[in-house]
N, C-alpha and C positions, 0 to 999 in steps of 0.2 A: 781308351787312347787319352793319352797325355798331352793337356795344355801346356803351353809357356806362359808363365804369369809372372809378372812385375808386382811385390809388396813392400806395401810404402812400412817402413819400419822410424826407427827413431834418429832422422839427422841419413837415414839411409835409405837405398831402396833394392830390395833382395833379391838375386836371381829364384825363378822355383818353374817347379813342373808338377801340374796339378792333374788327378787322376778322380773324376767324379767315380761314385760306387753306384750299384744298383739299389742298394737300402741303403739307412739310413747308420752315419756315423761317421766319422774319420780318423786321422793320426798326422800328427806330423813326424817328419822323420827330420833328424838330427845329423851329421857326420863326424866323421872322424875328423884331427887335428888338422889345421887351414897351413901349418909350418912345416907340415911333412907329408904333402899333397892330400890331404882330402879335400875332399867335395862330394856334392851330390851324385855325380855319376859313382860313386864308392860300390864295388860290389855287395856288400854288404847292405847297403841303403838298397839297393836295387832288388834284396833278396829279399827285405820288408818292405817296398811295394807291390813286390808279385803275391806276399802272405797275405796282404790286404786285402789286394783285386780278389784273392781265394776267399776271400772272407765276406767279399760283395763291401768294403769299406771303401770310401773315396780314401785316397793319399794324399800328401803335400809335402815334397821335401824342397827342399832350395840350398844355396849356398850361404853360409855364413857375409857378413860384410870383411870385401877384400875377399871373395873368392868369386872366378869366373866373370860374371858379369854384375857380380853385388858390388854397388860403390862401398865405399867408406876403405875402413883400415881393422887389420885386428887388435881385435880389442881384450888380449888376454884371457880370455874368458870370461872377461865380465861382463863388457858388450855386447858380446853374444847372447846373455839369459835376456837380454833386452830381444835380441832377431827372435828368440825362440818365440815370447812374446807374441810378437808383431806378427809369426807364422800362423799361432793359434786365433790370433784373434781373423785372420784373412779365412782359415779354415772355417771359422763359425762364421764367415760369411756366405758361406760355398758348401754347405754339408749340415744336415741334421743331426743333432746329437746323438749319441754321447760322443765324447770327445777323449784321444787320446795324446802322449807323447811315445816314440820311441827313438830312442836314443843311444847312437854308437860312439864306443869310445870316448873322445872329447867330445864327442855330441849328447854323451850321457850324462859326464860331468856338468857341462853346462844348462842343461834339462833342469837336471839335479838341484841345481843353483836356482836355476827360475821357477821351481814348484815351490822350494823354499820361500822364496821372496814370495810366494802367492799367487804362482800361476794358477787358475779354474779351471782344470781336466775332468775327466774322469778315471783316470788311470795314467801309468808310466811303467812302460817296457823298456829295461835298459838291459842291452848290451856289451858285456863286457867292459866295464868301468873299467878304468884306468890308475886303477888305486897303487900301483907299486910306479905313477910315473906323476900322478897329481893329487895334491891331497883332500879327499876323498871321506874325510874321520866320519862327517855331518851326513853320510850318509843312511844311517840308521834314523836320522829325528827329518830326513824326507816324504813327507805326504803322498800316499797316493800309489806308492809300487806296490806293483801287482807281481812282477816275473824278473830276473835278471835270469837271462842266457850266458853262460860263458864253455870255452873250449877248456877242456882237460889241460892241454898243452902249454897254456894263454901265460906266458911271463910278466903283461902287463897288467893282469889281474887275477894270480894266485890264488885259487881255487879257495884252500885251509884261508890265507889271509881275512878273505871276501868275507869266508861265515865268522871268522871272527870279529867283526866289525858289531854285528850284534850282539849284548850284553844277554847273557842265559835266560833273563827271567824277563825279554823283550823279544815278541814274536818279528822273523823275518821274513820279507817275500821269499816266494818259490822261489829256489833255485833251479835252472836246467841242464844239464850238465852235456853238452857235445864231447862224446868221446873223440881222439884225434884231433880235436882243431886249438888251432892256437890263436891268436889275438887278432889274428886277420880272416880266419874261417874258408881258407881255399881249401882243405879239404874237409868245412863242414857246410859247407853253406847247403844242399838241398836236407840237411836234418836240422841246421835252425829254421827251413820254410817250411819244415814239416811244425813244428813247436811253434813257430811263428803264426802259423793258421791256423792250428789244433788248441792252442790253448785258452781256456773259457775265460772269457773276458767280464 
């Protein structure tokens, strides 16, 4: 059962929901773009919560600064990287390792930036990083990406363009393609759930 929590961040208090797992390990889940209605109530975020519960992992979803009851204002994707770090610190106070970040869309971009800045987790899963909307050419330099899930109809994360980010001589993360799904996964939630539930971390 989810618990309402307050997460102390750098100059902000973030609204969150924490679901304790029955085993060790947990993940912070980050939501899509605040300027386009993104919040922790998003369907893909909730799908990730369900998948983590099926894996017996703890799950922490939260609203970025300026969203819902989180204080502060939109930080252009820069300050939000600090929100991710604050959420990971909170998760570490409530769950045993290993620790992961599951980022969707804008949340994937922000989590990637946090990892590049040194965020210490055991791995990351990104869902539909919006490479056609944000400059994410740095993705191949981000440590710890284990999996990227993307729909084959996603115009904000075109599959061919995503795969081309990694040079031929560099191993890229596993990419799982959800047939028929666009960026919002209206027709791909259950397949995404299975991918997140079953992928070997």
